[in-house]
C-alpha positions in Angstrom: 0.0 0.0 0.0 2.8 2.4 0.9 4.5 1.8 -2.5 1.2 2.4 -4.2 0.8 5.7 -2.5 4.3 6.8 -3.5 3.5 6.0 -7.2 0.1 7.6 -7.1 1.3 11.3 -7.4 3.5 10.4 -10.3 0.6 8.8 -12.1 -1.7 11.7 -11.4 0.8 14.3 -12.6 1.5 12.2 -15.7 -2.2 12.1 -16.3 -2.4 15.8 -16.0 0.3 16.2 -18.6 -1.5 13.8 -20.9 -4.8 15.6 -20.3 -3.3 18.9 -21.3 -1.9 17.4 -24.5 -5.3 15.9 -25.3 -7.0 19.3 -24.7 -4.5 21.0 -26.9 -5.0 18.5 -29.7 -8.7 19.1 -29.6 -8.4 22.9 -29.4 -5.9 23.0 -32.3 -8.1 20.7 -34.4 -11.4 22.5 -33.9 -10.3 26.1 -33.5 -7.0 26.3 -35.5 -7.8 23.5 -37.9 -4.3 22.1 -37.5 -2.5 19.2 -35.9 -1.1 20.1 -32.5 1.7 17.6 -32.8 2.8 18.8 -36.2 2.6 22.4 -35.1 4.8 21.6 -32.1 7.3 19.7 -34.3 7.4 22.5 -36.9 7.9 25.3 -34.3 9.6 23.3 -31.6 13.2 24.6 -32.2 12.0 28.2 -32.1 9.7 27.5 -29.1 12.6 25.9 -27.3 14.9 28.9 -27.9 12.1 31.3 -27.0 11.8 29.6 -23.6 14.8 31.7 -22.6 12.3 34.6 -22.7 11.5 33.7 -19.1 15.1 33.0 -18.1 16.0 36.3 -16.3 13.7 35.4 -13.4 14.9 31.8 -13.2 18.7 32.2 -12.8 18.7 31.8 -9.0 15.8 29.3 -8.8 16.5 25.7 -8.0 13.0 25.0 -9.5 14.7 25.8 -12.9 16.4 22.4 -12.7 13.0 20.8 -12.2 12.2 21.5 -15.9 14.6 18.8 -16.9 13.3 16.3 -14.4 11.9 12.9 -15.6 9.5 12.9 -12.7 6.1 14.3 -13.8 5.4 15.8 -10.4 8.7 17.6 -10.2 8.3 18.9 -13.8 4.7 20.1 -13.3 5.7 21.7 -10.0 8.7 23.5 -11.6 6.5 24.9 -14.4 3.9 26.3 -12.0 6.5 27.7 -9.6 8.5 29.4 -12.3 5.3 30.8 -14.0 4.3 32.3 -10.6 7.7 33.9 -10.0 7.8 35.3 -13.6 4.3 36.9 -13.3 5.1 38.4 -9.9 8.4 39.8 -11.1 6.5 42.0 -13.5 4.2 43.5 -10.9 4.9 47.2 -10.3 6.1 48.1 -6.8 3.2 49.4 -4.7 5.2 52.3 -3.2 7.1 53.2 -6.4 10.2 51.4 -7.6 13.5 52.5 -5.9 15.7 54.7 -8.1 19.1 53.4 -9.0 20.8 56.6 -9.9 23.7 55.1 -11.8 21.5 52.9 -14.0 19.0 55.7 -14.6 21.8 58.0 -15.8 23.1 55.4 -18.1 19.8 55.0 -20.0 19.4 58.8 -20.3 16.2 58.9 -18.3 13.9 61.9 -18.5 10.2 62.8 -17.9 9.3 62.0 -21.5 10.7 58.5 -21.5 9.2 57.9 -18.0 5.8 58.9 -19.3 6.2 56.7 -22.4 7.2 53.7 -20.3 4.3 54.1 -17.9 1.8 54.2 -20.8 3.4 51.2 -22.7 4.2 49.0 -19.7 0.7 47.7 -18.9 -0.1 46.4 -22.4 3.4 44.9 -22.8 3.1 43.1 -19.5 -0.3 41.7 -20.4 1.2 40.3 -23.5 4.1 38.8 -21.6 1.7 37.3 -19.0 -0.4 35.8 -21.8 2.6 34.3 -23.6 4.0 32.8 -20.3 0.6 31.2 -19.5 0.3 29.9 -23.0 3.8 28.4 -22.7 2.8 26.5 -19.6 -0.5 25.2 -21.0 0.5 24.6 -24.6 4.3 24.1 -24.8 5.3 22.5 -21.5 3.1 19.4 -21.7 4.8 18.0 -24.9 8.0 19.5 -23.7 8.0 17.0 -20.8 8.3 14.1 -23.2 11.0 15.8 -25.4 12.9 16.5 -22.2 12.9 12.8 -21.3 15.4 12.5 -24.2 17.1 15.9 -24.3 17.6 16.0 -20.5 19.6 12.7 -20.3 23.1 14.3 -20.4 22.1 17.0 -17.9 20.5 14.5 -15.5 23.6 12.3 -15.7 25.8 15.3 -14.9 23.6 16.2 -11.9 23.9 12.7 -10.6 27.6 13.0 -10.6 28.0 10.4 -13.4 30.2 12.7 -15.6 33.7 13.9 -14.9 34.2 17.2 -13.3 37.4 19.2 -13.8 38.9 22.4 -12.7 39.8 25.1 -15.3 42.4 27.8 -15.1 42.6 30.6 -17.7 45.3 33.2 -18.0 45.9 35.5 -20.9 44.1 33.2 -23.4 45.8 30.1 -22.2 43.5 27.4 -20.7 44.6 24.6 -18.4 42.3 21.8 -17.3 43.2 20.1 -14.0 41.8 16.9 -12.5 40.5 17.7 -9.0 42.2 14.5 -7.7 45.6 15.7 -9.0 45.3 19.3 -7.9 48.2 20.6 -5.9 48.2 23.4 -3.3 50.6 25.3 -5.5 48.2 25.3 -8.4 46.6 28.7 -9.3 43.0 29.5 -8.4 40.7 27.5 -10.6 37.0 27.4 -11.5 34.9 24.3 -11.7 34.2 23.0 -15.2 31.1 20.8 -15.2 28.4 19.9 -17.7 25.9 20.5 -14.9 26.7 24.2 -14.4 23.6 25.1 -16.4 21.7 21.9 -17.1 18.6 23.8 -18.2 20.4 25.7 -20.9 22.1 22.6 -22.2 18.8 20.7 -22.3 17.1 23.6 -24.2 19.9 23.5 -26.8 19.5 19.7 -27.2 15.8 20.1 -27.4 16.1 22.5 -30.3 18.5 20.2 -32.0 16.3 17.1 -31.5 13.2 18.9 -32.8 15.1 20.4 -35.7 16.3 16.9 -36.8 12.9 15.4 -36.2 11.3 18.1 -38.4 13.8 17.4 -41.2 13.1 13.7 -41.1 9.4 14.2 -41.1 9.6 16.6 -44.1 11.7 14.0 -46.0 9.6 11.0 -45.2 6.2 12.8 -45.1 
């Protein structure tokens, strides 16, 4: 019984992903008169690259790594958390945004540009909110299954299954040092690991996989 309870959430979240895929297929067929899967395949590489549109608010979030998870519950949770953070990050400050004098001077701020920004900001934010919500509902469900393949190298790196080295760079010269062979006299180094930005690596592989799949479909279809 306990094992069943542990598996139940995984099944439920996987069912939610499949339900969203089914609803998208129906919506595309009856409203857009197109095939949802073919639409995703055709636009997948661009969609994957455009996912970086949300990236600025994700940099420090551990939930970002959840987007490459093979566990449905973790993946769905990461999508919802990151969407929430992204939406909240665009909400204007209630007491007025604090002024950063240096940055304001660098952009040549004045009353005209401030007025223009205040007028244009609400409609632009509404579009950004809409696109982010559409991404979670339309793109993320199929993205889970693509990530099962594209996320393999990153998941292996996060498990510690790939080698991790130290890199030292000085005046264009690069030296790679094995951590086990590092000496106290060695210069200061930085860690070189495939897992430093697993999400970015997975997105790049996703674009490649969908690009190749689209080429194969066009040739065979």
